[in-house]
C-alpha atoms as a printed R data frame, in Angstrom:
    type eleno elety resid chain resno       x      y       z
1   ATOM     1    CA   GLN     A     1   0.321  0.143  -0.076
2   ATOM     2    CA   LEU     A     2   1.408  3.445  -1.108
3   ATOM     3    CA   GLN     A     3   1.576  6.020   1.645
4   ATOM     4    CA   LEU     A     4   2.422  9.523   1.191
5   ATOM     5    CA   VAL     A     5   3.712 12.097   3.581
6   ATOM     6    CA   GLU     A     6   3.981 15.716   2.936
7   ATOM     7    CA   SER     A     7   6.502 18.223   4.916
8   ATOM     8    CA   GLY     A     8   7.837 21.727   4.266
9   ATOM     9    CA   GLY     A     9   4.682 23.715   4.676
10  ATOM    10    CA   GLY     A    10   5.087 27.061   6.889
11  ATOM    11    CA   LEU     A    11   4.499 30.644   7.290
12  ATOM    12    CA   VAL     A    12   6.283 32.865   4.847
13  ATOM    13    CA   GLN     A    13   6.450 36.410   3.871
14  ATOM    14    CA   SER     A    14   5.063 37.517   0.309
15  ATOM    15    CA   GLY     A    15   7.760 37.087  -2.257
16  ATOM    16    CA   GLY     A    16   9.267 34.166  -0.190
17  ATOM    17    CA   SER     A    17  10.023 30.464  -0.975
18  ATOM    18    CA   LEU     A    18   9.249 26.735   0.495
19  ATOM    19    CA   ARG     A    19   9.860 23.587  -0.617
20  ATOM    20    CA   LEU     A    20   7.435 21.208  -0.241
21  ATOM    21    CA   SER     A    21   8.488 17.378   0.083
22  ATOM    22    CA   CYS     A    22   6.264 14.403  -0.516
23  ATOM    23    CA   ALA     A    23   7.957 11.071   0.706
24  ATOM    24    CA   ALA     A    24   6.505  7.849  -0.419
25  ATOM    25    CA   SER     A    25   6.706  4.359   1.218
26  ATOM    26    CA   GLY     A    26   5.204  1.019   0.749
27  ATOM    27    CA   SER     A    27   5.765  1.234  -3.214
28  ATOM    28    CA   SER     A    28   8.359  2.921  -5.668
29  ATOM    29    CA   LEU     A    29   6.944  6.018  -7.217
30  ATOM    30    CA   ASP     A    30   8.869  5.068 -10.591
31  ATOM    31    CA   ARG     A    31   7.207  5.351 -13.742
32  ATOM    32    CA   TYR     A    32   3.723  6.756 -11.957
33  ATOM    33    CA   ALA     A    33   2.145 10.269 -12.461
34  ATOM    34    CA   VAL     A    34   2.894 12.444  -9.598
35  ATOM    35    CA   ALA     A    35   0.927 15.761  -8.679
36  ATOM    36    CA   TRP     A    36   0.540 18.772  -6.310
37  ATOM    37    CA   PHE     A    37  -3.037 19.823  -5.755
38  ATOM    38    CA   ARG     A    38  -3.769 22.887  -3.194
39  ATOM    39    CA   GLN     A    39  -7.310 23.883  -1.063
40  ATOM    40    CA   ALA     A    40  -7.954 27.281  -0.003
41  ATOM    41    CA   PRO     A    41 -10.478 27.946   2.727
42  ATOM    42    CA   GLY     A    42 -13.903 27.971   0.974
43  ATOM    43    CA   LYS     A    43 -12.574 27.007  -2.350
44  ATOM    44    CA   GLU     A    44 -12.343 23.509  -4.271
45  ATOM    45    CA   ARG     A    45  -9.036 21.642  -4.574
46  ATOM    46    CA   GLU     A    46  -7.370 22.625  -7.576
47  ATOM    47    CA   GLY     A    47  -4.474 21.104  -9.515
48  ATOM    48    CA   VAL     A    48  -1.092 23.050  -9.200
49  ATOM    49    CA   SER     A    49   1.765 20.868 -10.860
50  ATOM    50    CA   CYS     A    50   1.968 17.176 -12.201
51  ATOM    51    CA   ALA     A    51   4.805 15.276 -13.979
52  ATOM    52    CA   THR     A    52   5.843 11.509 -14.497
53  ATOM    53    CA   THR     A    53   8.781 10.320 -12.645
54  ATOM    54    CA   ARG     A    54  10.214  8.890 -16.012
55  ATOM    55    CA   SER     A    55  10.074 11.745 -17.857
56  ATOM    56    CA   ASP     A    56  10.964 15.430 -18.328
57  ATOM    57    CA   VAL     A    57   7.302 16.455 -18.940
58  ATOM    58    CA   THR     A    58   5.769 18.582 -16.220
59  ATOM    59    CA   ASN     A    59   2.398 20.783 -16.301
60  ATOM    60    CA   TYR     A    60   1.594 23.806 -14.243
61  ATOM    61    CA   ALA     A    61  -1.529 25.880 -13.785
62  ATOM    62    CA   ASP     A    62  -1.352 29.096 -15.292
63  ATOM    63    CA   SER     A    63  -1.215 30.901 -11.578
64  ATOM    64    CA   VAL     A    64   1.884 29.319 -10.804
65  ATOM    65    CA   LYS     A    65   3.836 28.915 -13.747
66  ATOM    66    CA   GLY     A    66   7.505 30.580 -13.809
67  ATOM    67    CA   ARG     A    67   7.205 30.263  -9.825
68  ATOM    68    CA   PHE     A    68   6.705 26.869  -8.952
69  ATOM    69    CA   THR     A    69   8.825 23.820  -9.853
70  ATOM    70    CA   ILE     A    70   8.130 20.219  -9.319
71  ATOM    71    CA   SER     A    71  10.706 17.592  -9.288
72  ATOM    72    CA   THR     A    72  11.096 13.684  -8.212
73  ATOM    73    CA   ASP     A    73  14.058 12.020  -6.836
74  ATOM    74    CA   ASN     A    74  13.557  8.298  -7.483
75  ATOM    75    CA   ALA     A    75  16.316  7.365  -5.443
76  ATOM    76    CA   LYS     A    76  14.733  9.070  -2.433
77  ATOM    77    CA   ASN     A    77  11.087  8.353  -3.668
78  ATOM    78    CA   THR     A    78  10.134 11.809  -3.046
79  ATOM    79    CA   VAL     A    79   8.339 14.377  -4.795
80  ATOM    80    CA   TYR     A    80   9.344 17.809  -4.678
81  ATOM    81    CA   LEU     A    81   7.316 21.270  -5.105
82  ATOM    82    CA   GLN     A    82   9.790 24.298  -5.003
83  ATOM    83    CA   MET     A    83   7.881 27.426  -4.618
84  ATOM    84    CA   SER     A    84   9.458 31.104  -5.260
85  ATOM    85    CA   ASP     A    85   7.868 34.376  -5.186
86  ATOM    86    CA   LEU     A    86   5.073 33.264  -2.909
87  ATOM    87    CA   LYS     A    87   1.864 35.386  -2.915
88  ATOM    88    CA   PRO     A    88  -0.831 35.438  -0.163
89  ATOM    89    CA   GLU     A    89  -3.155 33.941  -2.711
90  ATOM    90    CA   ASP     A    90  -0.922 30.764  -2.590
91  ATOM    91    CA   THR     A    91  -2.029 30.209   1.073
92  ATOM    92    CA   ALA     A    92  -3.733 26.695   1.057
93  ATOM    93    CA   VAL     A    93  -3.307 23.339   2.162
94  ATOM    94    CA   TYR     A    94  -1.119 21.415  -0.309
95  ATOM    95    CA   TYR     A    95  -1.490 17.777  -1.257
96  ATOM    96    CA   CYS     A    96   0.652 15.298  -2.964
97  ATOM    97    CA   ASN     A    97  -1.290 12.954  -5.670
98  ATOM    98    CA   VAL     A    98  -0.251  9.863  -7.129
99  ATOM    99    CA   LEU     A    99  -1.886  8.094  -9.816
100 ATOM   100    CA   ARG     A   100  -1.011  4.423 -10.202
101 ATOM   101    CA   GLY     A   101  -3.106  2.552 -12.523
102 ATOM   102    CA   TRP     A   102  -6.783  3.443 -11.453
103 ATOM   103    CA   THR     A   103  -5.988  4.129  -8.069
104 ATOM   104    CA   THR     A   104  -5.124  7.594  -6.470
105 ATOM   105    CA   TYR     A   105  -3.527  7.903  -3.470
106 ATOM   106    CA   TRP     A   106  -3.472 11.514  -1.211
107 ATOM   107    CA   GLY     A   107  -1.452 12.694   1.125
108 ATOM   108    CA   GLN     A   108  -2.407 14.078   4.440
109 ATOM   109    CA   GLY     A   109  -1.868 17.795   3.284
110 ATOM   110    CA   THR     A   110   0.932 20.535   4.555
111 ATOM   111    CA   GLN     A   111  -0.302 24.152   5.072
112 ATOM   112    CA   VAL     A   112   1.065 26.845   3.273
113 ATOM   113    CA   THR     A   113   0.538 30.622   4.501
114 ATOM   114    CA   VAL     A   114   1.619 33.386   2.775
115 ATOM   115    CA   SER     A   115   1.116 36.751   4.691
116 ATOM   116    CA   SER     A   116   1.241 40.057   2.835
C-alpha cells in the first residue's frame, strides 16, 4: 500500500520561498504520475503541477507557472514542489497525489500560509 507524507509547509512572507516534500513508502514512485494539488479555505481543490517520474514532462497551473517547479528523486522516492515568489493567494493546504493505474493516492496535506 502506497503511503504519502508531505512536509515543508509553513508561514512565509510574500515574495518568499518554500520547498514542499512528499515522501512515498510502501511502493516505488517510478513510472507513475505525480502531482501537487492545493485547497484554500472555502474553495475547491485545484491542481498545481504534475509530472511523470520517468520523463521530463511537467505541467503547471497558469497561476503558478514560472514560480513553482515540480521534481522527483527516484532514489529517495520523493516528490518536491519548489515554490518561489509566493503570494498571499498561494495560501492553502497542499496535497501530494500519485496516480497508479486506476488508483489515486493522497497525502495528508501540509499548510502553506503566505503573509502580505
